[in-house]
C-alpha positions in Angstrom: 15.7 -1.8 9.7 16.8 -2.9 13.2 14.3 -2.9 16.1 16.3 -0.2 17.8 15.7 2.0 14.8 12.1 1.1 14.6 10.8 2.7 17.8 8.0 5.0 17.1 4.5 4.9 18.0 1.4 6.1 19.4 0.5 8.5 22.1 -2.2 10.6 20.6 -5.4 8.8 21.1 -8.2 9.6 18.7 -11.5 8.0 18.9 -14.8 8.6 17.4 -18.1 10.0 18.1 -20.2 12.8 19.6 -19.5 16.2 18.3 -17.9 17.8 21.2 -15.3 20.5 21.3 -13.1 20.8 24.3 -10.9 23.9 24.3 -8.4 24.5 27.0 -6.3 27.6 27.3 -3.2 27.2 29.4 -2.0 29.8 31.8 1.7 29.9 32.6 2.4 28.3 35.9 6.1 27.8 35.8 8.1 24.8 34.7 7.1 21.4 35.7 9.8 18.9 36.7 10.3 15.8 34.5 8.4 12.7 35.4 10.3 10.3 37.7 12.1 7.4 36.2 10.1 4.3 37.4 11.6 2.7 40.4 14.1 5.6 41.1 12.0 8.5 42.3 14.4 10.8 40.4 13.5 13.0 37.4 14.2 11.5 34.1 17.1 13.1 32.2 16.1 15.3 29.3 17.1 13.6 26.1 15.9 13.3 22.5 13.4 10.5 21.7 15.0 7.3 20.5 12.6 7.5 17.6 13.9 10.9 16.6 16.6 10.7 13.9 16.3 6.9 13.7 15.1 7.3 10.1 14.9 10.7 8.4 11.6 11.7 6.9 11.4 11.9 3.1 10.3 15.5 3.4 11.5 18.4 5.5 10.3 18.2 9.1 9.1 21.1 11.2 11.5 22.7 13.6 9.2 23.7 16.5 10.6 26.0 19.2 10.3 24.2 22.5 8.2 26.2 24.9 9.2 26.8 28.5 5.7 26.0 29.6 4.1 22.5 29.5 1.2 22.3 27.2 -2.4 21.0 27.4 -2.9 17.3 27.8 -5.7 15.9 25.6 -7.4 12.6 25.0 -10.1 11.6 22.6 -11.6 8.1 22.6 -14.7 6.2 22.0 -15.4 5.4 25.7 -15.5 7.4 28.9 -13.6 4.8 30.9 -10.8 4.7 28.3 -10.5 8.5 28.3 -10.4 8.6 32.1 -7.7 5.9 32.2 -5.5 7.8 29.8 -6.0 11.1 31.7 -5.1 9.4 35.0 -1.9 7.9 33.5 -0.9 11.3 32.2 -1.6 12.8 35.7 0.8 10.2 37.2 3.7 11.3 35.0 3.0 9.1 32.0 3.7 10.1 28.5 1.3 10.0 25.5 2.8 6.5 24.8 1.8 5.2 28.3 -1.6 6.8 28.0 -2.1 5.3 24.5 -1.4 1.8 25.8 -3.7 2.3 28.8 -6.4 3.4 26.4 -5.9 0.4 24.1 -6.1 -2.0 27.1 -9.3 -0.5 28.5 -10.9 -0.5 25.0 -10.1 -4.2 24.7 -12.2 -4.7 27.8 -15.2 -2.4 27.2 -15.5 -2.7 23.4 -14.0 -6.2 22.7 -15.8 -6.4 19.4 -13.6 -3.6 18.0 -10.0 -4.2 19.0 -7.7 -6.2 21.2 -4.5 -5.1 22.8 -2.8 -8.4 22.1 -4.3 -10.3 19.1 -5.6 -7.4 17.0 -3.9 -5.2 14.4 -2.8 -1.6 15.0 -1.5 1.4 13.0 -0.1 4.4 14.8 1.7 7.7 14.2 4.0 9.2 16.8 4.8 12.9 16.9 8.1 13.8 18.7 7.8 17.3 20.0 11.6 17.6 20.4 12.4 17.0 16.8 9.1 17.6 15.0 9.4 14.2 13.3 6.4 11.9 12.7 7.1 8.2 12.7 4.8 5.4 11.7 4.4 2.1 13.4 2.4 -0.7 11.9 1.4 -3.9 13.7 -0.4 -5.7 10.8 -0.2 -9.5 10.9 0.8 -12.1 8.3 -0.7 -15.3 7.0 0.6 -18.4 8.7 3.4 -20.2 6.9 1.3 -23.4 7.1 -1.5 -21.8 5.1 -3.3 -24.0 2.6 -5.6 -22.2 0.1 -7.7 -25.3 -0.6 -8.3 -26.0 3.0 -9.2 -22.3 3.5 -11.9 -22.5 0.8 -13.3 -25.6 2.5 -13.4 -23.9 5.9 -15.1 -20.9 4.6 -13.5 -17.8 3.0 -16.2 -15.6 4.3 -17.1 -17.5 7.4 -16.5 -16.5 11.0 -13.9 -18.4 13.0 -10.4 -18.8 14.3 -9.3 -20.1 10.9 -9.4 -16.4 9.8 -6.6 -15.3 12.3 -3.4 -13.7 11.2 -0.3 -13.3 13.4 -1.3 -10.9 16.2 0.3 -7.6 15.4 -0.8 -5.2 18.2 1.1 -6.3 21.2 4.5 -6.0 19.6 3.7 -2.5 18.5 2.5 -1.5 22.0 5.6 -2.9 23.7 7.8 -1.1 21.2 6.1 2.1 22.0 6.4 1.7 25.7 10.0 0.7 25.5 11.1 3.7 23.6 8.6 6.5 24.6 7.0 5.4 27.8 8.0 6.3 31.4 5.7 4.2 33.7 5.8 0.6 34.5 3.5 -1.9 32.7 1.8 -2.6 36.0 0.6 1.0 36.2 -0.4 1.2 32.5 -2.5 -2.0 32.6 -4.0 -1.4 36.0 -7.2 0.3 34.8 -8.0 -2.5 32.3 -7.3 -5.2 34.8 -9.6 -3.6 37.4 -12.4 -3.3 34.9 -12.0 -6.9 33.7 -11.9 -8.2 37.3 -14.6 -6.1 38.9 -16.8 -5.7 35.9 -18.4 -2.7 34.2 -21.9 -1.9 33.0 -22.6 -3.0 29.4 -23.1 -0.1 27.1 -26.0 0.1 24.6 -23.4 -0.4 21.9 -21.9 -3.5 23.5 -25.4 -5.0 24.0 -26.3 -4.3 20.4 -23.1 -5.8 19.1 -23.6 -9.0 21.1 -27.1 -9.4 19.7 -25.9 -8.7 16.2 -23.0 -11.2 16.3 -25.2 -13.8 17.9 -27.7 -13.5 15.1 -25.0 -13.6 12.5 -23.2 -16.6 14.0 -20.1 -14.5 14.6 -19.6 -15.4 18.3 -17.9 -18.6 19.4 -18.6 -20.6 22.6 -15.8 -19.0 24.6 -17.2 -15.5 23.9 -20.8 -16.5 24.5 -19.9 -17.7 28.1 -19.0 -14.0 28.9 -21.4 -12.0 26.8 -24.4 -14.3 26.3 -24.3 -16.7 29.3 -27.0 -19.4 28.9 -27.8 -18.0 25.5 -29.1 -14.7 26.9 -27.2 -11.7 25.5 -26.2 -9.1 28.0 -28.5 -6.1 28.2 -27.4 -2.5 28.6 -26.5 -1.9 32.2 -25.7 -5.5 33.0 -22.4 -6.0 34.8 -19.9 -7.7 32.5 -16.8 -9.4 34.0 -13.9 -10.9 32.1 -11.9 -13.0 34.6 -10.0 -14.8 31.9 -8.8 -11.6 30.2 -8.0 -10.2 33.7 -5.8 -13.2 34.3 -4.1 -12.8 31.0 -3.3 -9.1 31.6 -2.1 -9.9 35.1 0.3 -12.5 33.6 1.8 -9.8 31.5 2.4 -7.7 34.6 4.0 -10.6 36.4 6.3 -11.2 33.4 7.2 -7.5 33.5 7.9 -7.6 37.2 10.2 -10.6 36.7 12.6 -8.5 34.7 15.8 -7.0 36.1 14.8 -3.5 35.0 12.0 -1.8 33.0 13.5 -2.7 29.6 14.1 -6.3 30.6 10.6 -6.5 32.0 9.0 -5.2 28.8 10.8 -7.7 26.8 9.6 -10.5 29.1 6.0 -9.2 28.6 6.6 -9.2 24.8 8.0 -12.7 24.8 5.1 -14.1 26.8 2.8 -13.3 23.9 5.1 -14.2 21.0 7.4 -16.9 22.4 6.0 -18.0 25.8 3.0 -19.6 27.4 0.5 -17.3 25.9 1.9 -17.9 22.5 1.5 -21.6 23.0 -2.1 -21.2 24.2 -3.0 -18.9 21.3 -1.5 -21.1 18.7 -3.2 -24.2 20.2 -6.6 -22.5 20.2 -6.3 -21.1 16.7 -5.1 -24.4 15.2 -7.9 -26.3 17.1 -10.3 -23.8 15.4 -8.9 -24.6 12.0 -6.3 -21.9 11.7 -2.7 -22.2 10.4 -0.6 -20.2 12.7 2.5 -21.8 14.3 4.7 -20.8 17.2 7.4 -19.9 14.7 5.0 -17.5 13.0 4.5 -15.6 16.3 8.2 -15.7 17.3 9.2 -14.1 14.0 6.9 -11.2 14.1 8.0 -7.6 14.5 6.0 -4.4 14.1 7.2 -2.1 11.3 8.6 1.2 12.3 9.5 3.7 9.6 9.1 7.3 8.6 5.6 8.4 7.8 4.7 9.0 4.1 3.9 12.6 3.4 2.2 15.0 1.1 3.0 18.7 1.0 -0.5 20.2 0.9 0.9 23.7 0.7 4.1 25.5 1.6 3.1 25.4 5.3 1.3 22.1 5.7 2.5 18.5 5.5 0.1 15.7 5.8 1.4 12.4 7.3 0.1 8.9 6.8 1.0 5.3 7.6 2.9 3.6 4.7 1.8 0.3 3.0 0.7 -2.3 3.9 -1.7 0.2 5.5 -4.1 1.8 2.9 -3.3 5.2 4.4 -1.8 6.3 1.1 -5.3 6.5 -0.3 -5.9 9.7 1.7 -2.7 11.3 0.3 -3.6 10.2 -3.2 -7.0 11.9 -3.0 -5.4 15.1 -1.5 -2.7 15.0 -4.3 -5.5 15.1 -6.9 -7.4 17.8 -5.1 -4.4 20.0 -4.3 -5.0 22.2 -7.4 -8.8 22.0 -7.4 -9.4 25.2 -5.5 -12.2 23.7 -3.5 -12.9 26.8 -1.4 -13.8 28.6 -4.6 -16.3 25.9 -5.8 -20.1 25.7 -5.1 -21.2 22.8 -3.0 -22.2 20.6 -5.9 -18.9 21.1 -7.7 -16.9 20.6 -4.5 -18.7 17.4 -3.6 -18.3 16.1 -7.2 -14.6 16.8 -7.3 -14.1 15.0 -3.9 -16.1 12.0 -5.0 -14.2 11.7 -8.3 -10.8 12.1 -6.6 -11.7 9.5 -4.0 -12.7 7.1 -6.9 -9.3 7.6 -8.5 -7.5 7.2 -5.2 -9.3 3.9 -4.4 -8.5 2.6 -7.9 -4.8 3.2 -7.2 -5.1 1.6 -3.8 -6.7 -1.5 -5.3 -4.0 -1.9 -7.9 -0.9 -0.9 -6.0 -1.2 -1.1 -2.2 -0.3 -4.4 -0.4 2.5 -6.1 1.5 5.6 -4.0 0.7 7.7 -7.2 0.7 5.6 -8.5 -2.2 4.4 -5.3 -3.9 6.6 -2.2 -4.6 4.2 0.7 -4.7 5.7 3.7 -6.4 4.9 6.0 -3.5 7.1 9.0 -4.6 5.6 8.9 -8.1 2.1 8.6 -6.9 2.4 11.6 -4.5 4.3 13.8 -6.9 2.4 17.0 -7.7 2.6 16.2 -11.4 0.7 12.9 -10.9 -1.9 14.7 -8.9 -2.4 17.2 -11.6 -2.8 14.5 -14.2 -5.4 12.8 -12.1 -7.3 16.0 -11.7 -7.4 16.4 -15.5 -9.2 13.0 -15.7 -12.1 14.5 -13.7 -15.0 16.1 -15.7 -17.3 18.5 -13.8 -20.3 17.4 -15.8 -19.8 13.6 -15.7 -18.8 10.9 -13.3 -16.3 8.1 -13.7 -17.8 4.6 -14.1 -16.9 1.8 -11.7 -14.5 0.1 -11.6 -12.3 3.1 -12.2 -8.9 2.4 -13.9 -5.9 3.2 -11.8 -3.7 6.1 -12.9 -0.5 4.1 -12.5 -14.1 -2.9 9.3 -14.7 -3.0 12.9 -12.2 -0.6 14.3 -11.5 2.0 17.0 -9.5 5.2 16.8 -8.1 7.5 19.4 -5.6 10.3 20.0 -3.5 11.4 22.9 -1.3 14.5 23.5 0.9 14.9 26.5 2.1 18.0 28.2 5.5 17.8 26.5 3.7 18.1 23.1 4.3 14.5 22.0 1.3 12.8 20.5 0.0 9.6 19.2 -2.8 8.9 16.7 -4.0 5.3 16.7 -6.4 3.1 14.7 -6.7 -0.5 16.0 -9.0 -3.4 15.0 -9.6 -7.1 15.1 -11.8 -7.1 12.0 -15.3 -8.3 12.0 -16.2 -11.1 14.4 -16.6 -11.8 18.1 -14.4 -14.8 18.6 -12.3 -15.5 21.8 -9.3 -17.8 22.0 -10.5 -20.3 24.7 -9.8 -19.3 28.3 -7.2 -16.7 27.4 -10.0 -14.0 27.2 -8.2 -12.7 24.1 -10.4 -11.7 21.1 -8.7 -12.9 17.9 -8.6 -11.0 14.6 -10.1 -12.3 11.4 -8.1 -10.3 9.0 -7.8 -13.1 6.4 -11.3 -12.0 5.3 -9.6 -8.7 4.2 -7.5 -10.5 1.6 -8.5 -11.9 -1.7 -8.4 -15.6 -2.6 -9.6 -15.2 -6.2 -7.4 -12.6 -7.9 -3.7 -13.7 -8.1 -2.7 -10.4 -9.6 -4.0 -8.4 -6.6 -1.4 -6.9 -4.3 -3.6 -8.2 -1.5 -3.7 -11.8 -2.7 -3.7 -14.3 0.2 -0.5 -16.4 0.4 1.5 -18.0 3.2 3.6 -15.3 4.9 1.8 -12.4 3.1 0.9 -9.3 5.1 -2.7 -8.1 4.9 -3.5 -4.7 3.4 -4.6 -3.1 6.7 -7.5 -0.7 6.5 -6.4 1.3 9.6 -4.6 4.6 8.9 -4.5 7.4 11.4 -3.2 10.7 10.2 -1.4 13.9 11.3 -0.7 17.3 9.8 2.3 19.4 10.8 3.4 23.0 10.0 6.8 24.7 10.5 5.6 25.4 14.1 5.0 21.8 14.9 2.0 19.5 15.2 -1.3 21.0 14.0 -3.9 18.2 13.5 -4.2 14.5 14.3 -7.1 12.2 13.8 -8.7 9.0 12.6 -12.0 7.5 11.4 -13.3 3.9 11.8 -15.1 1.8 9.2 -13.0 -0.2 6.8 -12.8 1.5 3.4 -14.5 4.6 4.7 -11.5 5.6 6.8 -9.2 7.2 4.3 -12.1 8.7 2.4 -13.7 10.4 5.4 -10.3 11.5 6.9 -9.6 13.2 3.5 -12.8 15.2 4.1 -11.9 16.0 7.7 -8.6 17.5 6.6 -10.1 19.4 3.7 -12.8 20.8 6.0 -10.2 22.4 8.3 -7.3 23.2 5.9 -9.2 24.2 2.8 -12.7 25.3 3.9 -11.8 27.0 7.2 -14.0 24.8 9.4 -13.3 24.1 13.1 -12.5 20.5 13.9 -15.9 20.2 15.5 -17.5 21.4 12.3 -15.3 19.3 10.0 -16.1 16.1 11.9 -19.8 16.8 11.9 -20.0 17.9 8.3 -21.9 15.9 5.6 -19.8 13.0 4.1 -19.4 11.1 0.9 -18.0 7.6 0.5 -17.5 6.0 -2.9 -17.9 2.3 -3.4 -16.3 2.2 -6.9 -13.7 -0.5 -6.1 -13.9 -3.9 -4.5 -14.7 -3.8 -0.8 -11.8 -4.8 1.5 -13.9 -7.5 3.2 -14.9 -10.8 1.5 -16.7 -11.1 -0.9 -15.1 -7.9 -2.1 -18.2 -6.7 -4.0 -18.3 -3.5 -6.1 -21.5 -1.6 -5.2 -20.8 1.2 -7.8 -22.6 3.8 -5.8 -21.8 6.8 -3.7 -23.1 7.1 -0.1 -23.9 10.6 0.7 -25.2 12.2 3.8 -28.9 12.9 4.0 -28.3 16.4 5.3 -27.0 17.5 1.9 -29.5 19.8 0.2 -31.9 18.2 -2.2 -31.0 20.5 -5.1 -27.3 19.5 -4.7 -28.3 15.8 -4.7 -30.2 16.4 -8.0 -27.2 18.2 -9.5 -24.9 15.3 -8.6 -27.3 12.8 -10.1 -27.4 14.8 -13.3 -23.7 14.4 -13.5 -24.0 10.6 -13.4 -23.4 10.0 -9.7 -25.2 7.0 -8.4 -26.2 8.2 -4.9 -27.3 6.3 -1.9 -28.7 8.9 0.5 -28.2 7.8 4.0 -27.0 8.8 7.5 -25.5 7.6 10.8 -22.4 5.8 11.9 -22.9 2.7 9.9 -22.5 4.1 6.3 -19.8 6.6 7.2 -18.0 5.3 10.3 -17.2 7.8 13.0 -14.1 9.8 13.7 -12.3 12.4 15.8 -9.8 15.2 15.1 -7.6 17.1 17.6 -6.2 20.5 16.8 -3.1 21.8 18.6 -2.4 25.5 18.6 -0.2 28.1 20.2 2.7 25.7 20.9 0.5 23.3 22.6 -1.1 25.9 24.9 -4.5 25.4 23.3 -6.1 22.2 22.1 -9.5 21.6 20.5 -11.2 18.2 20.2 -13.8 17.5 17.6 -15.9 14.3 18.3 -18.4 12.8 15.9 -22.1 13.5 16.6 -22.8 10.1 14.9 -21.3 8.5 18.0 -22.7 10.3 21.0 -20.9 7.9 23.4 -17.5 9.3 22.4 -15.4 11.0 25.1 -12.8 13.7 25.1 -11.0 15.5 27.8 -8.2 18.1 28.3 -6.2 19.3 31.2 -4.0 22.4 31.7 -0.7 21.8 33.6 
C-alpha cells in the first residue's frame, strides 16, 4: 500500500485516570468558518479526508449526516499540561490530528518514562466524520537487520539498555497524520512542548516516583540521570525539571519544517531529519555505542502502516474497531466475539465475571498463537472474528469450572489519550517506549526497549525475535461506531491488561448500560493465563480481580476453580479513559479513571 493511501491517524486523545465526567451540551451559534490554511489566511476548502476511501473497510461503515453546527471539542489525557496544549491547538483552528501531535509532544516532556514523540511506538485510530470511516495507523518498530541473537543473549535479554531498541516508529506516524489530517504548522504544534522543555515544569508525584523506581532498578542511564537525578539525587515532586537537549531536538524539527517550500515539503523535511538526516545519524550512533544493532538503513526504510481498522459487529447497530496486527488489538475483538451470545446483562455478577474471565483466557491464547508481524505470520482475522467461531469458543466455557493455564488456542509502560475536534473527527492513541528510562545521549530522546517484548526462546512463536521482524505491539486503542457515526473511543495502559480492560469498558457501556464514568471506574479482572508480553514471559496462572468485588462473589469464583489475586490500584489493572459522543457531536462525555487521579479531561462548545 503506497504512503498516499496510508494516511490515517490519530486525533482523539484518550488518556487515563481520575474518574471524571465532563459533559458539554452545545447550543447552536451558527456556522463557524473553516480554519485558515497555514500561511494564507484564507479558509481551507471543504474536501473529503485523504484517508477516506483510501482503503475500504471490511465491514459497512456508518453514513452519518453532517450537522450544520460544529460539535463539542474534547480532550482526555494523563496530564493537565497535555490537555491544555491540545485544547489551545484546537482553539487556534487545529484539527484533532494537530491536537493529538501536540499532546504526544507534551507527554514526551512531562512523562518521559511512558512515551516519546520520536523514538517510541504508537498505535492510533482515526475517525473521519465526513465518511464515517475508521482507519488504523501503526508505528511499531522492527528489529535491526544487523541483529545477532547470540550477542543479544550476552548483552542481556531482560536487561535495560540501548541494545533493546527497535526502529523508532512514532515520528513517522505523527508526520503522516499531520500531513494528511492537520492544518497548522509544525512550529505551532510543537510550541507547547518546546516551551515546557526549555523553561521547565514542576515534577509531578508520578515523575518523582518513576525516577526513584528506575534508579533503584538500574533502568536509567547516565544521560537520563543528568536530567532527572543530577548528582545522584532524584528529583522530588515540585522540583523544576528542564530538558534543554530535548528542546533543542524539537526546535531542530521546527527549523527543518520551516526550510520547506510549503507545509507538505516542510513536514517531509522534519520526517527526514529523524529517519535520514542528522538526528538519524545521532540516534544510530548512540544506540550502536550502547550495544544495539540499528543502522541508518533501518531507519531510512521505515514507514508506519496505514490500513482499515479490523472490526467486529457487536450487534446490528454497533461496530467495534481495533488496530490490526502486529498490534494485539485483535485480542479485544476475540473476547467480544466469544461473549456476543453470552447475554451478560441477564447473568448475575459471579456468572458474568466468570464468563468474561474465561473469554479473555481464550482470546489471550489465540493472541499468543497467532498474532505477530503480519509479514511473517498470517493471522486468519476473518475466521477468528466470524460469529461461528465466537459461538464455538463460548461452548468451551463451563459455568461451573475454569480453564487451566496455559489455555489451548481455538485456532508495558504506556500512555493513552483521545481527541475530538469540532468537525467530529477523532483520534484514539496509545503510545509507549516500553519499560526503561534510557536517553540517547544529548539528543534528549527517550529510546524504546521493545525487544524485551519479543521472545528469544520459542522459534514457533509469532513474536519470535529475528532481524527485520516487527514486534507484537501491546498498544491498541479502540472505537465503536453506529449508523449515526462515532459513538465511543478509548484506551487503557498496562501491557497485556490493555485489551482485557478495554473489553470490559465496552461491555460496561454497550451491554450493561453503564455511563462511561461508571464503566471506567468499575471493578476489573485481568487473566494471566498466557505468557506475559515482557521478558521473561512468565505464566502466572492467576486472575487479578478488583478488591471492590463482593466477598461472596469472590468465593463463588474460587469454587469454580478461578485462582484469584485480589488487588486494587493502577499497577495491577492499568488505567484508561473512554469518550462518548452523542447527538451528532453536540454532547460529549469523558470518563477518566479514578485509579489515576492526575488524569485530565476538558471539553469546549463552539
